A tleap script that builds the chain and sets N, CA, C and O, in Angstrom:
source leaprc.protein.ff14SB
mol = sequence {
  NMET ASP TYR SER ALA GLU GLU ILE THR LYS
  SER LEU LYS ALA LYS GLY LEU ARG VAL THR
  PRO GLN ARG PHE ALA ILE TYR ALA ASN LEU
  LEU SER ARG ALA ASP HIE PRO THR VAL GLU
  GLN LEU LEU GLU ASP LEU ASN GLN ASP PHE
  PRO ILE ALA SER LEU ALA THR ILE TYR SER
  SER LEU GLN VAL LEU LYS GLU VAL GLY LEU
  VAL GLN ALA VAL LEU VAL GLU GLU GLY VAL
  ALA ARG TYR HIE ALA GLN MET GLU THR HIE
  TYR HIE PHE HIE CYS SER VAL CYS GLY ALA
  ILE GLU ASP ILE PRO SER GLY GLN LEU ALA
  PRO ILE SER LEU LYS GLN LEU ARG PRO GLY
  LEU LYS PRO GLU SER TYR ASP ILE THR ILE
  ARG GLY VAL CYS ASP ARG CYS CGLN
}
set mol.1.N position { -23.321 -8.671 9.181 }
set mol.1.CA position { -22.132 -9.449 9.831 }
set mol.1.C position { -22.062 -9.156 11.625 }
set mol.1.O position { -22.374 -8.103 12.182 }
set mol.2.N position { -21.710 -10.044 12.086 }
set mol.2.CA position { -21.746 -9.868 13.549 }
set mol.2.C position { -20.348 -9.941 13.832 }
set mol.2.O position { -19.602 -10.801 13.364 }
set mol.3.N position { -19.900 -8.743 14.846 }
set mol.3.CA position { -18.653 -8.503 15.217 }
set mol.3.C position { -18.411 -9.161 16.874 }
set mol.3.O position { -19.319 -9.052 17.698 }
set mol.4.N position { -17.508 -9.624 17.116 }
set mol.4.CA position { -17.603 -9.600 18.584 }
set mol.4.C position { -16.857 -8.547 19.384 }
set mol.4.O position { -16.368 -7.550 18.853 }
set mol.5.N position { -16.792 -8.804 20.655 }
set mol.5.CA position { -16.398 -7.207 21.217 }
set mol.5.C position { -15.035 -7.565 20.989 }
set mol.5.O position { -14.482 -6.606 20.451 }
set mol.6.N position { -14.254 -8.508 21.157 }
set mol.6.CA position { -13.025 -8.390 20.917 }
set mol.6.C position { -12.250 -7.984 19.721 }
set mol.6.O position { -11.134 -7.465 19.729 }
set mol.7.N position { -13.092 -8.329 18.533 }
set mol.7.CA position { -12.783 -7.799 17.041 }
set mol.7.C position { -13.113 -6.371 16.935 }
set mol.7.O position { -12.385 -5.652 16.250 }
set mol.8.N position { -14.291 -5.811 17.634 }
set mol.8.CA position { -14.332 -4.387 17.656 }
set mol.8.C position { -13.255 -3.365 18.690 }
set mol.8.O position { -12.903 -2.214 18.429 }
set mol.9.N position { -12.968 -3.998 19.632 }
set mol.9.CA position { -11.773 -3.650 20.364 }
set mol.9.C position { -10.431 -3.557 19.466 }
set mol.9.O position { -9.775 -2.519 19.367 }
set mol.10.N position { -10.171 -4.531 18.951 }
set mol.10.CA position { -9.057 -4.591 18.150 }
set mol.10.C position { -8.950 -3.701 16.782 }
set mol.10.O position { -7.908 -3.398 16.200 }
set mol.11.N position { -10.220 -3.375 16.435 }
set mol.11.CA position { -10.159 -2.589 15.375 }
set mol.11.C position { -10.065 -1.048 15.872 }
set mol.11.O position { -9.503 -0.147 15.248 }
set mol.12.N position { -10.608 -0.946 16.898 }
set mol.12.CA position { -10.411 0.487 17.581 }
set mol.12.C position { -8.994 0.789 17.735 }
set mol.12.O position { -8.485 1.784 17.220 }
set mol.13.N position { -8.218 -0.232 18.582 }
set mol.13.CA position { -6.792 0.063 18.935 }
set mol.13.C position { -6.125 -0.064 17.862 }
set mol.13.O position { -5.198 0.744 17.792 }
set mol.14.N position { -6.241 -0.874 16.847 }
set mol.14.CA position { -5.437 -0.973 15.479 }
set mol.14.C position { -5.303 0.481 14.766 }
set mol.14.O position { -4.375 0.755 14.004 }
set mol.15.N position { -6.482 1.492 15.154 }
set mol.15.CA position { -6.358 2.668 14.766 }
set mol.15.C position { -5.632 3.529 15.895 }
set mol.15.O position { -5.708 4.756 15.832 }
set mol.16.N position { -5.096 3.057 16.681 }
set mol.16.CA position { -4.534 3.815 17.723 }
set mol.16.C position { -5.434 4.748 18.491 }
set mol.16.O position { -4.967 5.790 18.951 }
set mol.17.N position { -6.920 4.374 18.680 }
set mol.17.CA position { -7.793 4.801 19.603 }
set mol.17.C position { -8.067 4.055 20.933 }
set mol.17.O position { -8.059 2.847 21.170 }
set mol.18.N position { -8.345 5.273 21.845 }
set mol.18.CA position { -8.600 4.481 23.330 }
set mol.18.C position { -9.857 4.099 22.985 }
set mol.18.O position { -10.519 4.693 22.133 }
set mol.19.N position { -10.338 2.868 23.765 }
set mol.19.CA position { -11.739 2.163 23.456 }
set mol.19.C position { -12.737 2.904 24.758 }
set mol.19.O position { -12.886 2.526 25.920 }
set mol.20.N position { -13.175 3.792 24.218 }
set mol.20.CA position { -14.092 4.391 25.464 }
set mol.20.C position { -15.443 3.677 25.252 }
set mol.20.O position { -15.674 3.154 24.162 }
set mol.21.N position { -16.306 3.639 26.211 }
set mol.21.CA position { -17.467 2.856 26.382 }
set mol.21.C position { -18.326 3.591 24.833 }
set mol.21.O position { -18.736 2.948 23.867 }
set mol.22.N position { -18.381 4.805 25.002 }
set mol.22.CA position { -19.132 5.660 23.767 }
set mol.22.C position { -18.443 4.903 22.614 }
set mol.22.O position { -19.044 4.010 22.015 }
set mol.23.N position { -17.268 5.235 22.326 }
set mol.23.CA position { -16.852 4.929 21.081 }
set mol.23.C position { -16.950 3.398 20.435 }
set mol.23.O position { -16.927 3.143 19.231 }
set mol.24.N position { -17.064 2.436 21.530 }
set mol.24.CA position { -17.213 1.108 21.398 }
set mol.24.C position { -18.628 1.083 20.576 }
set mol.24.O position { -18.818 0.872 19.378 }
set mol.25.N position { -19.491 1.350 21.556 }
set mol.25.CA position { -20.845 1.303 21.466 }
set mol.25.C position { -21.373 1.795 20.227 }
set mol.25.O position { -22.117 1.033 19.610 }
set mol.26.N position { -21.085 3.115 19.668 }
set mol.26.CA position { -21.259 3.702 18.288 }
set mol.26.C position { -20.728 2.814 17.098 }
set mol.26.O position { -21.249 2.654 15.994 }
set mol.27.N position { -19.507 2.252 17.619 }
set mol.27.CA position { -19.031 1.840 16.453 }
set mol.27.C position { -19.701 -0.101 16.420 }
set mol.27.O position { -19.910 -0.794 15.424 }
set mol.28.N position { -19.834 -0.385 17.568 }
set mol.28.CA position { -20.294 -1.717 17.246 }
set mol.28.C position { -21.988 -1.359 16.876 }
set mol.28.O position { -22.462 -2.180 16.091 }
set mol.29.N position { -22.814 -0.424 17.258 }
set mol.29.CA position { -24.136 -0.068 16.568 }
set mol.29.C position { -23.967 -0.013 15.083 }
set mol.29.O position { -24.765 -0.556 14.318 }
set mol.30.N position { -22.968 0.618 14.710 }
set mol.30.CA position { -23.025 1.096 12.910 }
set mol.30.C position { -22.634 -0.332 12.214 }
set mol.30.O position { -23.097 -0.699 11.134 }
set mol.31.N position { -21.730 -1.060 12.986 }
set mol.31.CA position { -21.482 -2.546 12.461 }
set mol.31.C position { -22.618 -3.262 12.193 }
set mol.31.O position { -22.901 -3.774 11.109 }
set mol.32.N position { -23.236 -3.288 13.158 }
set mol.32.CA position { -24.417 -4.344 13.460 }
set mol.32.C position { -25.520 -3.824 12.369 }
set mol.32.O position { -26.100 -4.783 11.859 }
set mol.33.N position { -25.837 -2.910 12.016 }
set mol.33.CA position { -26.801 -2.430 11.040 }
set mol.33.C position { -26.241 -2.197 9.503 }
set mol.33.O position { -25.125 -1.900 9.075 }
set mol.34.N position { -27.606 -2.482 8.812 }
set mol.34.CA position { -27.382 -2.323 7.311 }
set mol.34.C position { -28.083 -1.173 7.004 }
set mol.34.O position { -28.134 -0.999 5.787 }
set mol.35.N position { -28.721 -0.205 7.744 }
set mol.35.CA position { -29.057 0.857 7.224 }
set mol.35.C position { -28.228 2.126 7.484 }
set mol.35.O position { -27.064 1.951 7.844 }
set mol.36.N position { -28.697 3.419 7.341 }
set mol.36.CA position { -27.598 4.545 7.582 }
set mol.36.C position { -28.181 5.475 8.748 }
set mol.36.O position { -28.832 6.489 8.497 }
set mol.37.N position { -27.925 5.091 9.884 }
set mol.37.CA position { -28.834 6.250 10.856 }
set mol.37.C position { -28.006 7.364 11.106 }
set mol.37.O position { -26.776 7.385 11.065 }
set mol.38.N position { -28.934 8.476 11.420 }
set mol.38.CA position { -28.539 9.732 11.678 }
set mol.38.C position { -28.072 9.771 12.939 }
set mol.38.O position { -28.377 8.740 13.539 }
set mol.39.N position { -27.372 10.643 13.679 }
set mol.39.CA position { -26.786 10.950 14.704 }
set mol.39.C position { -27.875 10.806 15.832 }
set mol.39.O position { -27.653 10.107 16.821 }
set mol.40.N position { -29.159 11.545 15.641 }
set mol.40.CA position { -30.180 11.301 16.597 }
set mol.40.C position { -30.939 9.952 16.641 }
set mol.40.O position { -31.561 9.623 17.651 }
set mol.41.N position { -30.864 8.951 15.211 }
set mol.41.CA position { -31.153 7.680 15.446 }
set mol.41.C position { -29.930 6.959 16.334 }
set mol.41.O position { -30.178 5.974 17.029 }
set mol.42.N position { -28.759 7.464 16.262 }
set mol.42.CA position { -27.781 6.548 16.913 }
set mol.42.C position { -28.059 6.936 18.478 }
set mol.42.O position { -27.946 6.039 19.313 }
set mol.43.N position { -28.370 8.073 18.832 }
set mol.43.CA position { -28.569 8.787 20.098 }
set mol.43.C position { -29.801 7.678 20.940 }
set mol.43.O position { -29.617 7.051 21.983 }
set mol.44.N position { -30.912 7.711 20.175 }
set mol.44.CA position { -31.868 6.820 20.447 }
set mol.44.C position { -31.573 5.604 20.829 }
set mol.44.O position { -31.968 5.118 21.889 }
set mol.45.N position { -30.798 4.974 19.928 }
set mol.45.CA position { -30.566 3.546 20.149 }
set mol.45.C position { -29.934 3.499 21.196 }
set mol.45.O position { -30.493 3.112 22.223 }
set mol.46.N position { -28.658 3.871 21.189 }
set mol.46.CA position { -27.561 4.052 22.902 }
set mol.46.C position { -28.064 4.375 23.895 }
set mol.46.O position { -27.619 4.123 25.015 }
set mol.47.N position { -29.141 5.027 23.628 }
set mol.47.CA position { -29.458 5.560 25.291 }
set mol.47.C position { -30.863 4.830 25.393 }
set mol.47.O position { -31.614 5.440 26.154 }
set mol.48.N position { -31.364 3.812 24.895 }
set mol.48.CA position { -32.544 3.222 25.169 }
set mol.48.C position { -32.734 2.554 26.234 }
set mol.48.O position { -33.757 2.658 26.911 }
set mol.49.N position { -31.607 1.664 26.546 }
set mol.49.CA position { -31.574 0.951 27.842 }
set mol.49.C position { -30.744 1.539 29.143 }
set mol.49.O position { -31.021 1.298 30.318 }
set mol.50.N position { -29.747 2.301 28.701 }
set mol.50.CA position { -29.225 2.854 29.729 }
set mol.50.C position { -28.428 4.067 29.202 }
set mol.50.O position { -27.477 3.808 28.465 }
set mol.51.N position { -28.723 5.494 29.515 }
set mol.51.CA position { -27.922 6.390 29.186 }
set mol.51.C position { -26.449 6.489 28.748 }
set mol.51.O position { -25.871 6.947 29.733 }
set mol.52.N position { -25.629 6.307 27.850 }
set mol.52.CA position { -24.360 6.291 27.792 }
set mol.52.C position { -23.770 7.665 26.870 }
set mol.52.O position { -22.563 7.858 26.722 }
set mol.53.N position { -24.640 8.406 26.392 }
set mol.53.CA position { -23.841 9.192 25.323 }
set mol.53.C position { -24.899 10.581 25.242 }
set mol.53.O position { -26.112 10.620 25.452 }
set mol.54.N position { -24.196 11.403 24.956 }
set mol.54.CA position { -25.133 12.705 24.833 }
set mol.54.C position { -24.942 13.155 23.163 }
set mol.54.O position { -24.181 12.445 22.506 }
set mol.55.N position { -25.384 13.915 22.711 }
set mol.55.CA position { -25.360 14.434 21.178 }
set mol.55.C position { -24.189 14.780 20.988 }
set mol.55.O position { -23.753 14.569 19.856 }
set mol.56.N position { -23.360 15.361 21.900 }
set mol.56.CA position { -21.923 16.064 21.506 }
set mol.56.C position { -21.040 14.950 21.455 }
set mol.56.O position { -20.127 15.026 20.632 }
set mol.57.N position { -21.114 14.026 22.098 }
set mol.57.CA position { -20.300 12.921 22.434 }
set mol.57.C position { -20.219 11.722 21.119 }
set mol.57.O position { -19.162 11.187 20.785 }
set mol.58.N position { -21.561 11.442 20.476 }
set mol.58.CA position { -21.780 11.031 19.363 }
set mol.58.C position { -21.216 11.949 18.172 }
set mol.58.O position { -20.441 11.426 17.371 }
set mol.59.N position { -21.455 12.846 18.075 }
set mol.59.CA position { -20.757 13.632 17.259 }
set mol.59.C position { -19.548 13.830 17.128 }
set mol.59.O position { -18.975 13.702 16.046 }
set mol.60.N position { -18.894 14.221 18.359 }
set mol.60.CA position { -17.354 13.772 18.598 }
set mol.60.C position { -16.704 12.534 18.371 }
set mol.60.O position { -15.603 12.445 17.827 }
set mol.61.N position { -17.372 11.582 18.782 }
set mol.61.CA position { -16.927 9.918 18.533 }
set mol.61.C position { -16.990 9.842 16.789 }
set mol.61.O position { -15.965 9.802 16.108 }
set mol.62.N position { -18.213 9.833 16.279 }
set mol.62.CA position { -18.286 9.842 14.771 }
set mol.62.C position { -17.073 10.502 14.061 }
set mol.62.O position { -16.502 9.884 13.162 }
set mol.63.N position { -16.614 11.884 14.482 }
set mol.63.CA position { -15.636 12.215 13.823 }
set mol.63.C position { -14.446 11.794 13.865 }
set mol.63.O position { -13.715 11.914 12.882 }
set mol.64.N position { -14.011 11.200 15.052 }
set mol.64.CA position { -12.761 10.612 14.915 }
set mol.64.C position { -12.704 9.391 14.603 }
set mol.64.O position { -11.670 8.921 14.129 }
set mol.65.N position { -13.865 8.609 14.820 }
set mol.65.CA position { -14.028 7.316 13.884 }
set mol.65.C position { -13.925 7.325 12.153 }
set mol.65.O position { -13.552 6.430 11.395 }
set mol.66.N position { -14.447 8.811 11.841 }
set mol.66.CA position { -14.328 9.133 10.571 }
set mol.66.C position { -12.810 9.220 10.130 }
set mol.66.O position { -12.184 8.701 9.206 }
set mol.67.N position { -12.481 10.040 11.108 }
set mol.67.CA position { -10.911 10.629 10.715 }
set mol.67.C position { -9.977 9.059 10.592 }
set mol.67.O position { -9.234 9.005 9.612 }
set mol.68.N position { -9.985 8.243 11.207 }
set mol.68.CA position { -9.145 7.022 11.312 }
set mol.68.C position { -9.842 6.120 10.360 }
set mol.68.O position { -9.257 5.052 10.183 }
set mol.69.N position { -10.974 6.292 9.691 }
set mol.69.CA position { -11.159 5.416 8.355 }
set mol.69.C position { -12.286 4.229 8.761 }
set mol.69.O position { -12.765 3.434 7.952 }
set mol.70.N position { -12.584 4.288 10.122 }
set mol.70.CA position { -13.683 3.467 10.234 }
set mol.70.C position { -15.140 3.354 9.942 }
set mol.70.O position { -15.871 2.373 9.808 }
set mol.71.N position { -15.335 4.537 9.887 }
set mol.71.CA position { -16.860 5.004 9.509 }
set mol.71.C position { -17.012 5.795 8.374 }
set mol.71.O position { -15.930 6.194 7.943 }
set mol.72.N position { -18.092 6.197 7.675 }
set mol.72.CA position { -18.364 6.912 6.764 }
set mol.72.C position { -19.564 7.701 7.029 }
set mol.72.O position { -20.558 7.277 7.618 }
set mol.73.N position { -19.372 9.144 6.447 }
set mol.73.CA position { -20.923 9.757 6.246 }
set mol.73.C position { -21.288 9.802 5.013 }
set mol.73.O position { -20.554 9.987 4.042 }
set mol.74.N position { -22.650 9.600 5.026 }
set mol.74.CA position { -23.303 9.319 4.022 }
set mol.74.C position { -24.259 10.535 3.646 }
set mol.74.O position { -25.124 10.885 4.449 }
set mol.75.N position { -24.073 11.299 2.189 }
set mol.75.CA position { -24.883 12.634 2.510 }
set mol.75.C position { -25.851 12.466 0.844 }
set mol.75.O position { -25.511 12.861 -0.271 }
set mol.76.N position { -26.873 11.872 1.190 }
set mol.76.CA position { -27.690 11.867 0.038 }
set mol.76.C position { -29.186 12.723 0.288 }
set mol.76.O position { -30.188 12.412 -0.356 }
set mol.77.N position { -29.194 13.698 1.180 }
set mol.77.CA position { -30.315 14.290 1.780 }
set mol.77.C position { -29.469 15.421 2.130 }
set mol.77.O position { -28.435 15.301 2.786 }
set mol.78.N position { -30.022 16.756 1.588 }
set mol.78.CA position { -29.545 18.076 1.931 }
set mol.78.C position { -29.592 18.240 3.710 }
set mol.78.O position { -30.584 17.979 4.391 }
set mol.79.N position { -28.636 18.595 4.092 }
set mol.79.CA position { -28.398 19.180 5.619 }
set mol.79.C position { -28.593 17.845 6.566 }
set mol.79.O position { -28.754 18.007 7.775 }
set mol.80.N position { -28.575 16.550 6.005 }
set mol.80.CA position { -28.791 15.505 6.760 }
set mol.80.C position { -27.629 14.153 6.717 }
set mol.80.O position { -27.583 13.301 5.830 }
set mol.81.N position { -26.914 14.221 7.688 }
set mol.81.CA position { -25.465 13.264 7.585 }
set mol.81.C position { -26.162 12.025 8.132 }
set mol.81.O position { -26.892 12.123 9.118 }
set mol.82.N position { -25.934 10.731 7.450 }
set mol.82.CA position { -25.688 9.282 7.749 }
set mol.82.C position { -24.726 8.696 7.772 }
set mol.82.O position { -23.761 8.967 7.057 }
set mol.83.N position { -24.772 7.607 8.733 }
set mol.83.CA position { -23.357 7.143 8.871 }
set mol.83.C position { -23.535 5.375 9.014 }
set mol.83.O position { -24.572 4.830 9.391 }
set mol.84.N position { -22.356 4.710 8.646 }
set mol.84.CA position { -22.269 3.366 8.250 }
set mol.84.C position { -20.764 3.172 8.370 }
set mol.84.O position { -19.944 4.078 8.220 }
set mol.85.N position { -20.428 1.675 8.707 }
set mol.85.CA position { -19.263 1.034 9.019 }
set mol.85.C position { -19.011 0.119 7.596 }
set mol.85.O position { -18.169 -0.779 7.578 }
set mol.86.N position { -19.609 0.363 6.745 }
set mol.86.CA position { -19.168 -0.424 5.542 }
set mol.86.C position { -18.143 0.557 4.708 }
set mol.86.O position { -18.411 1.639 4.187 }
set mol.87.N position { -16.828 -0.180 4.739 }
set mol.87.CA position { -15.709 0.541 4.149 }
set mol.87.C position { -15.403 0.264 2.905 }
set mol.87.O position { -14.677 0.965 2.200 }
set mol.88.N position { -16.064 -1.009 2.496 }
set mol.88.CA position { -15.625 -1.119 0.909 }
set mol.88.C position { -16.274 -0.334 0.007 }
set mol.88.O position { -17.349 0.233 0.201 }
set mol.89.N position { -15.452 -0.297 -1.220 }
set mol.89.CA position { -15.967 0.534 -2.293 }
set mol.89.C position { -17.495 -0.073 -2.699 }
set mol.89.O position { -17.772 -1.206 -3.092 }
set mol.90.N position { -18.384 1.081 -2.466 }
set mol.90.CA position { -20.146 0.430 -2.869 }
set mol.90.C position { -20.443 1.955 -3.093 }
set mol.90.O position { -19.696 2.881 -2.774 }
set mol.91.N position { -21.709 2.050 -3.718 }
set mol.91.CA position { -22.603 3.135 -4.214 }
set mol.91.C position { -23.913 2.971 -3.069 }
set mol.91.O position { -24.066 2.105 -2.208 }
set mol.92.N position { -24.479 3.743 -3.296 }
set mol.92.CA position { -25.959 4.104 -2.768 }
set mol.92.C position { -27.255 4.119 -3.339 }
set mol.92.O position { -27.350 5.000 -4.193 }
set mol.93.N position { -28.244 3.484 -3.178 }
set mol.93.CA position { -29.601 3.706 -3.692 }
set mol.93.C position { -30.347 4.601 -2.933 }
set mol.93.O position { -30.434 4.212 -1.769 }
set mol.94.N position { -31.018 5.833 -3.185 }
set mol.94.CA position { -32.114 6.776 -2.069 }
set mol.94.C position { -33.070 6.557 -2.780 }
set mol.94.O position { -33.252 6.883 -3.953 }
set mol.95.N position { -33.900 5.829 -1.879 }
set mol.95.CA position { -35.529 5.869 -2.227 }
set mol.95.C position { -36.223 7.641 -2.024 }
set mol.95.O position { -36.255 8.269 -0.966 }
set mol.96.N position { -36.602 8.007 -3.073 }
set mol.96.CA position { -37.310 9.400 -2.673 }
set mol.96.C position { -38.685 9.059 -2.125 }
set mol.96.O position { -39.292 10.128 -2.051 }
set mol.97.N position { -39.329 8.226 -1.777 }
set mol.97.CA position { -40.484 8.363 -1.230 }
set mol.97.C position { -40.112 7.900 0.262 }
set mol.97.O position { -40.244 8.712 1.178 }
set mol.98.N position { -39.627 6.541 0.523 }
set mol.98.CA position { -39.529 6.338 2.096 }
set mol.98.C position { -37.965 6.631 2.570 }
set mol.98.O position { -37.581 6.046 3.583 }
set mol.99.N position { -37.203 7.368 1.992 }
set mol.99.CA position { -35.686 7.869 2.394 }
set mol.99.C position { -35.025 6.709 2.682 }
set mol.99.O position { -34.087 6.842 3.469 }
set mol.100.N position { -35.274 5.453 2.212 }
set mol.100.CA position { -34.108 4.274 2.383 }
set mol.100.C position { -33.037 4.350 1.861 }
set mol.100.O position { -33.045 5.020 0.829 }
set mol.101.N position { -31.990 3.885 2.183 }
set mol.101.CA position { -30.809 4.110 1.822 }
set mol.101.C position { -30.285 2.719 1.592 }
set mol.101.O position { -30.034 2.009 2.565 }
set mol.102.N position { -30.085 2.242 0.237 }
set mol.102.CA position { -29.514 0.914 0.295 }
set mol.102.C position { -27.934 0.882 -0.168 }
set mol.102.O position { -27.435 1.887 -0.673 }
set mol.103.N position { -27.403 0.042 -0.030 }
set mol.103.CA position { -25.650 0.052 -0.246 }
set mol.103.C position { -25.809 -0.872 -1.716 }
set mol.103.O position { -26.541 -1.848 -1.876 }
set mol.104.N position { -25.153 -0.422 -2.432 }
set mol.104.CA position { -24.755 -1.153 -3.961 }
set mol.104.C position { -23.764 -1.575 -4.188 }
set mol.104.O position { -23.078 -0.735 -4.770 }
set mol.105.N position { -23.080 -2.831 -3.982 }
set mol.105.CA position { -21.622 -3.137 -4.517 }
set mol.105.C position { -21.533 -2.849 -5.694 }
set mol.105.O position { -22.419 -2.904 -6.547 }
set mol.106.N position { -20.038 -2.400 -5.844 }
set mol.106.CA position { -19.089 -1.412 -6.677 }
set mol.106.C position { -19.442 -2.308 -7.992 }
set mol.106.O position { -19.665 -1.804 -9.093 }
set mol.107.N position { -19.461 -3.811 -7.702 }
set mol.107.CA position { -19.567 -5.010 -8.961 }
set mol.107.C position { -20.503 -4.720 -9.760 }
set mol.107.O position { -20.502 -4.926 -10.974 }
set mol.108.N position { -21.492 -4.144 -9.009 }
set mol.108.CA position { -22.886 -4.242 -9.910 }
set mol.108.C position { -23.363 -3.155 -10.983 }
set mol.108.O position { -24.356 -3.126 -11.710 }
set mol.109.N position { -22.110 -2.121 -10.786 }
set mol.109.CA position { -21.992 -1.182 -11.859 }
set mol.109.C position { -20.839 -1.116 -12.613 }
set mol.109.O position { -19.784 -1.608 -12.213 }
set mol.110.N position { -20.968 -0.479 -13.802 }
set mol.110.CA position { -19.695 -0.610 -14.720 }
set mol.110.C position { -18.501 0.368 -13.937 }
set mol.110.O position { -18.693 1.332 -13.196 }
set mol.111.N position { -17.549 -0.083 -14.264 }
set mol.111.CA position { -16.660 0.607 -13.562 }
set mol.111.C position { -16.451 2.110 -14.202 }
set mol.111.O position { -16.583 2.345 -15.403 }
set mol.112.N position { -16.119 3.045 -13.252 }
set mol.112.CA position { -15.904 4.605 -13.580 }
set mol.112.C position { -14.263 4.566 -14.072 }
set mol.112.O position { -13.351 3.928 -13.546 }
set mol.113.N position { -14.210 5.398 -15.169 }
set mol.113.CA position { -12.593 5.698 -15.141 }
set mol.113.C position { -12.541 7.297 -15.214 }
set mol.113.O position { -13.094 8.046 -16.020 }
set mol.114.N position { -11.648 7.615 -14.048 }
set mol.114.CA position { -11.044 9.072 -13.722 }
set mol.114.C position { -10.041 9.499 -14.956 }
set mol.114.O position { -9.591 10.642 -15.042 }
set mol.115.N position { -9.771 8.568 -15.801 }
set mol.115.CA position { -8.790 8.875 -16.777 }
set mol.115.C position { -9.323 9.878 -17.703 }
set mol.115.O position { -8.423 10.411 -18.351 }
set mol.116.N position { -10.302 10.233 -17.926 }
set mol.116.CA position { -11.062 11.269 -18.806 }
set mol.116.C position { -11.112 12.745 -18.444 }
set mol.116.O position { -11.323 13.705 -19.185 }
set mol.117.N position { -10.842 12.705 -16.979 }
set mol.117.CA position { -10.753 13.826 -16.558 }
set mol.117.C position { -9.555 14.780 -17.402 }
set mol.117.O position { -8.581 14.333 -18.007 }
set mol.118.N position { -9.989 16.362 -17.224 }
set mol.118.CA position { -8.837 17.004 -17.932 }
set mol.118.C position { -7.654 17.032 -17.141 }
set mol.118.O position { -7.688 16.949 -15.913 }
set mol.119.N position { -6.337 17.177 -17.980 }
set mol.119.CA position { -5.204 17.403 -17.225 }
set mol.119.C position { -5.317 18.454 -16.256 }
set mol.119.O position { -5.947 19.499 -16.418 }
set mol.120.N position { -4.599 18.079 -15.128 }
set mol.120.CA position { -4.491 19.016 -13.833 }
set mol.120.C position { -5.445 18.681 -12.742 }
set mol.120.O position { -5.290 19.172 -11.624 }
set mol.121.N position { -6.270 17.998 -12.968 }
set mol.121.CA position { -7.484 17.692 -11.905 }
set mol.121.C position { -6.876 16.363 -11.317 }
set mol.121.O position { -6.574 15.430 -12.061 }
set mol.122.N position { -6.717 16.319 -10.019 }
set mol.122.CA position { -5.996 15.305 -9.329 }
set mol.122.C position { -7.465 14.909 -8.293 }
set mol.122.O position { -7.869 15.554 -7.326 }
set mol.123.N position { -8.087 13.557 -8.923 }
set mol.123.CA position { -9.165 13.319 -7.990 }
set mol.123.C position { -8.735 12.634 -6.468 }
set mol.123.O position { -7.535 12.476 -6.242 }
set mol.124.N position { -9.392 12.375 -5.799 }
set mol.124.CA position { -9.114 11.696 -4.489 }
set mol.124.C position { -10.018 11.127 -4.109 }
set mol.124.O position { -9.737 10.238 -3.306 }
set mol.125.N position { -11.562 11.311 -4.460 }
set mol.125.CA position { -12.640 10.397 -4.007 }
set mol.125.C position { -13.720 10.560 -4.880 }
set mol.125.O position { -13.601 11.549 -5.603 }
set mol.126.N position { -14.807 9.855 -5.051 }
set mol.126.CA position { -15.977 10.292 -5.390 }
set mol.126.C position { -17.250 9.269 -4.707 }
set mol.126.O position { -17.067 8.323 -3.941 }
set mol.127.N position { -18.272 9.661 -5.117 }
set mol.127.CA position { -19.546 9.327 -4.470 }
set mol.127.C position { -20.591 9.155 -5.563 }
set mol.127.O position { -20.860 9.993 -6.424 }
set mol.128.N position { -21.076 8.102 -5.430 }
set mol.128.CA position { -22.261 7.485 -6.509 }
set mol.128.C position { -23.495 7.670 -5.832 }
set mol.128.O position { -23.478 6.984 -4.810 }
set mol.129.N position { -24.485 8.255 -5.948 }
set mol.129.CA position { -26.142 7.849 -5.042 }
set mol.129.C position { -27.045 7.915 -6.391 }
set mol.129.O position { -27.149 8.807 -7.233 }
set mol.130.N position { -27.659 6.636 -6.283 }
set mol.130.CA position { -28.556 6.649 -7.621 }
set mol.130.C position { -29.704 6.846 -6.704 }
set mol.130.O position { -29.778 6.269 -5.619 }
set mol.131.N position { -30.783 7.837 -7.245 }
set mol.131.CA position { -32.036 8.329 -6.785 }
set mol.131.C position { -33.013 7.795 -7.333 }
set mol.131.O position { -32.914 7.761 -8.559 }
set mol.132.N position { -34.260 7.202 -6.757 }
set mol.132.CA position { -35.461 6.393 -7.524 }
set mol.132.C position { -36.275 6.128 -6.540 }
set mol.132.O position { -36.199 6.730 -5.469 }
set mol.133.N position { -37.200 5.144 -6.794 }
set mol.133.CA position { -38.199 4.589 -5.630 }
set mol.133.C position { -37.960 3.212 -5.426 }
set mol.133.O position { -38.076 2.468 -6.399 }
set mol.134.N position { -37.635 2.730 -4.292 }
set mol.134.CA position { -37.502 1.301 -4.228 }
set mol.134.C position { -38.372 0.548 -4.493 }
set mol.134.O position { -39.405 1.120 -4.840 }
set mol.135.N position { -38.427 -0.904 -4.479 }
set mol.135.CA position { -39.580 -1.837 -4.734 }
set mol.135.C position { -40.587 -1.947 -3.784 }
set mol.135.O position { -41.643 -2.450 -4.167 }
set mol.136.N position { -40.464 -1.476 -2.271 }
set mol.136.CA position { -41.468 -1.374 -1.443 }
set mol.136.C position { -42.403 -0.395 -1.637 }
set mol.136.O position { -43.601 -0.497 -1.373 }
set mol.137.N position { -41.748 0.721 -2.181 }
set mol.137.CA position { -42.578 1.849 -2.555 }
set mol.137.C position { -43.275 2.252 -3.901 }
set mol.137.O position { -43.915 3.274 -4.150 }
set mol.138.N position { -42.930 0.992 -4.844 }
set mol.138.CA position { -43.457 0.976 -6.079 }
set mol.138.C position { -45.127 0.816 -6.043 }
set mol.138.O position { -45.767 0.784 -7.094 }
savepdb mol mol.pdb
quit
């Protein structure tokens, strides 16, 4: 989905954030893509034409964007965080061959009931990652 600069700025301001060039660029980049880039991939993308960010800036900006609920970290590989701005409830498919991560709308899977948890447990969130081989790698 394409987002205008005005929509991106409005989203950042609505969360009480200052609109810095780095935050804007990182959030716009994540909104424009369907994959789930690492910090290093974001750094490469953002600095391709004109250096605007360092690794530290990207990490700190992502942390702020996560805290206000504009981006999520996706942890499907040990020790590797990937990021995206898809905030609607969904799950992930992770290809064990090529490493691709694909979003799966929550409506495509049977609903999960957390009512079966033993008394005393108070769930706050859950993540589902389906692991296997994608159609491109089969």
